[in-house]
C-alpha positions in Angstrom: 30.4 37.9 46.4 28.7 34.6 46.6 29.2 31.9 43.9 25.8 31.3 42.0 23.8 28.3 42.7 21.1 28.9 40.3 20.9 30.3 36.6 20.5 34.0 36.4 17.7 35.0 33.9 18.4 36.9 30.9 17.9 40.9 31.0 17.7 41.7 27.4 15.6 40.5 24.5 16.6 43.0 21.9 20.1 43.8 20.9 22.0 46.7 22.4 24.2 47.2 19.5 23.6 46.1 15.9 25.7 46.3 12.9 23.7 46.6 9.6 25.9 46.7 6.4 25.2 46.6 2.8 26.3 47.8 -0.7 25.2 51.4 -1.1 21.5 52.5 -2.0 19.9 49.4 -0.6 17.7 51.5 1.8 19.4 51.3 5.2 19.0 54.9 5.9 15.4 55.0 4.7 14.7 52.3 7.0 16.2 53.7 10.2 14.7 57.1 9.6 11.2 55.4 10.1 12.2 53.9 13.3 10.4 55.6 16.1 12.4 57.8 18.5 15.7 57.1 16.5 18.3 59.6 16.1 20.2 59.6 12.8 23.8 60.8 13.0 24.7 61.3 9.5 28.5 61.2 8.7 28.2 61.0 4.9 25.7 63.8 4.0 23.4 60.9 2.8 20.1 61.8 4.5 19.0 64.7 2.3 16.3 62.7 0.8 14.8 61.4 4.1 12.6 62.9 6.9 14.1 62.1 10.2 15.4 63.0 13.5 18.8 63.7 12.4 22.0 65.7 12.6 24.3 66.2 9.6 27.7 66.1 11.2 29.6 67.2 8.1 27.5 70.0 7.5 27.5 71.3 11.1 31.3 70.8 11.2 31.4 73.0 8.1 29.2 75.6 9.4 30.9 75.8 12.6 34.6 75.5 11.2 35.2 72.6 13.5 36.5 69.0 13.1 33.7 66.3 12.7 35.2 64.6 15.6 34.6 67.6 17.8 31.1 67.9 16.6 30.3 64.3 17.5 31.9 64.6 20.9 29.6 67.8 21.5 26.5 65.9 20.4 27.4 63.1 22.8 27.6 65.5 25.7 24.3 67.2 24.8 22.6 63.9 24.9 24.1 63.0 28.0 23.0 66.1 29.6 19.5 65.8 28.3 19.4 62.1 29.5 20.3 63.3 33.0 17.6 65.9 33.0 15.1 63.3 31.5 16.2 60.7 34.0 16.2 58.3 31.1 17.0 58.0 27.4 16.0 61.0 25.3 16.6 58.8 22.1 15.6 55.1 22.4 17.7 54.4 19.2 20.7 56.0 17.7 21.7 55.2 14.2 25.2 56.0 13.1 25.5 56.4 9.5 28.3 55.1 8.7 30.9 53.6 10.7 33.0 53.4 7.6 33.0 57.1 7.5 33.6 57.3 11.4 36.8 55.4 10.9 38.3 58.5 8.8 36.6 61.0 11.3 38.3 59.5 14.4 41.8 60.1 12.8 42.7 63.4 14.7 41.7 61.6 18.0 44.0 58.6 17.3 46.7 61.1 16.3 46.4 62.9 19.5 46.4 59.5 21.5 49.6 58.7 19.9 51.2 61.9 20.5 50.4 61.6 24.2 52.6 58.4 24.4 56.3 58.4 25.2 57.0 57.0 21.9 55.0 59.6 19.9 55.7 62.9 21.9 58.2 64.0 19.0 56.0 62.8 16.2 55.1 65.5 13.7 53.0 63.6 11.5 49.3 63.9 10.9 48.2 60.3 10.2 49.2 57.5 12.6 48.1 54.9 9.8 51.5 55.8 8.0 53.4 54.6 10.9 55.9 51.7 10.1 54.6 48.1 10.3 50.9 49.3 10.8 51.7 50.5 14.3 49.2 53.2 14.1 46.2 51.2 13.6 45.9 50.3 17.2 45.2 53.9 17.8 42.6 54.3 15.2 40.8 51.2 16.7 41.0 52.5 20.0 39.6 55.9 18.8 36.8 54.1 17.0 35.8 52.0 20.0 35.8 55.0 22.4 33.2 56.9 20.3 31.2 53.8 19.8 31.3 53.0 23.4 30.1 56.6 24.5 27.3 56.4 21.7 25.9 52.9 23.1 26.0 54.5 26.7 23.4 57.1 25.8 20.7 55.1 24.1 18.8 51.9 24.4 20.1 50.5 21.1 22.9 51.7 18.9 22.4 50.9 15.3 25.7 51.0 13.4 25.4 51.2 9.6 28.4 50.3 7.3 29.3 49.6 3.8 30.3 46.2 2.4 33.9 45.2 1.7 34.2 42.0 -0.6 37.3 40.1 -0.6 38.5 36.7 -2.1 39.4 33.9 0.3 40.2 30.5 0.1 38.3 27.8 2.0 38.6 24.1 1.7 40.6 24.4 -1.5 38.1 26.8 -3.0 37.9 30.6 -3.6 34.9 32.4 -2.4 34.0 36.0 -2.0 33.5 37.0 1.6 31.2 40.0 2.4 32.2 41.7 5.4 32.1 45.3 7.1 34.2 47.9 5.3 36.8 48.9 8.0 40.5 48.7 8.1 42.6 45.7 9.4 41.2 44.2 12.5 38.6 46.8 13.3 35.7 45.1 11.4 36.4 41.7 13.2 36.8 43.3 16.6 33.6 45.4 16.3 31.5 42.5 14.8 32.7 40.3 17.7 31.5 42.9 20.5 28.1 43.8 19.1 24.9 41.8 19.8 23.7 41.5 16.2 25.2 41.6 12.7 22.7 41.7 9.7 23.5 42.0 6.0 21.1 44.3 4.2 19.9 43.7 0.6 17.2 44.4 -1.9 14.9 41.6 -3.1 12.7 43.2 -5.8 10.6 45.8 -3.9 11.7 44.6 -0.4 14.6 45.7 1.7 15.7 42.4 3.8 18.0 42.0 6.8 19.7 38.7 6.7 21.0 37.6 10.2 22.1 34.2 9.1 25.8 33.5 8.8 27.1 31.7 5.7 30.5 30.9 4.3 30.7 34.3 2.4 28.5 36.7 4.7 29.6 37.7 7.9 26.3 37.9 10.2 24.8 36.4 13.2 23.1 37.4 16.6 22.8 36.9 20.3 19.1 37.6 20.2 17.2 34.4 20.0 14.3 35.9 17.9 16.7 37.0 15.2 18.8 34.0 15.0 19.1 32.5 11.3 16.4 34.9 10.3 16.0 36.9 7.1 13.4 39.8 7.9 11.7 42.3 5.6 12.0 45.7 7.1 10.8 47.8 4.1 8.5 47.4 1.0 8.1 50.1 -1.8 5.3 50.2 -4.1 5.3 51.3 -7.9 4.9 55.1 -6.7 8.1 54.9 -4.6 6.0 54.9 -1.3 8.0 53.0 1.4 6.3 51.2 4.3 8.8 50.5 7.1 8.2 47.8 9.8 10.8 47.0 12.6 8.4 45.1 14.7 10.2 41.8 13.9 13.6 43.2 14.9 12.7 45.1 17.9 10.1 43.1 19.8 8.4 43.8 23.1 10.4 42.9 26.1 
């Protein structure tokens, strides 16, 4: 390996991974359902009212009498095989709805990971999060990361949808309410640090807006220059309830 003597040009413009979080019923699912060639992986049975390329994991798990985490793994393997045959991504985008639900779904995987250790081989519990001093959360974080890493490897962009968790914090002697991603413990901060873009989604009259500008009370931000400090309208609805979705300012031509 030679030490670099010139700057290496960037290889991406659009985010590879993106977190979009909001209060419920703000239009996240509707917006991603209109994104061209986007597979919606529904973990909350929340896509019944939208037309989309979608898989309802909970319904599939119930129908097949399998754990949801098993169904997710089967979906990932099917997409891997399809990508191999296609010699490229079958789905340009995959939207996971929601990572908040995924944290609960990966619990059996986290339990197995702990049982596979010397410390946990005689453990007979069924929830690692009940281990003393919060020791089990490292396994849920690892399990969550494993699934998300596999998903991002099988598409051009992984869009991770989540709910908002509001908490009161003190800064410079004042109490403010911080909006962050609803995950347990350190999982939210670790995930948000790893992804390329974090947007807070909200409704403004008839518009659905994604805010990438970080503030004292909102976790947001991006590595993509065209999204930096921007508030972008992705959907507009009319009085009849028709919704027009436009992602062209989020995902630009590279």
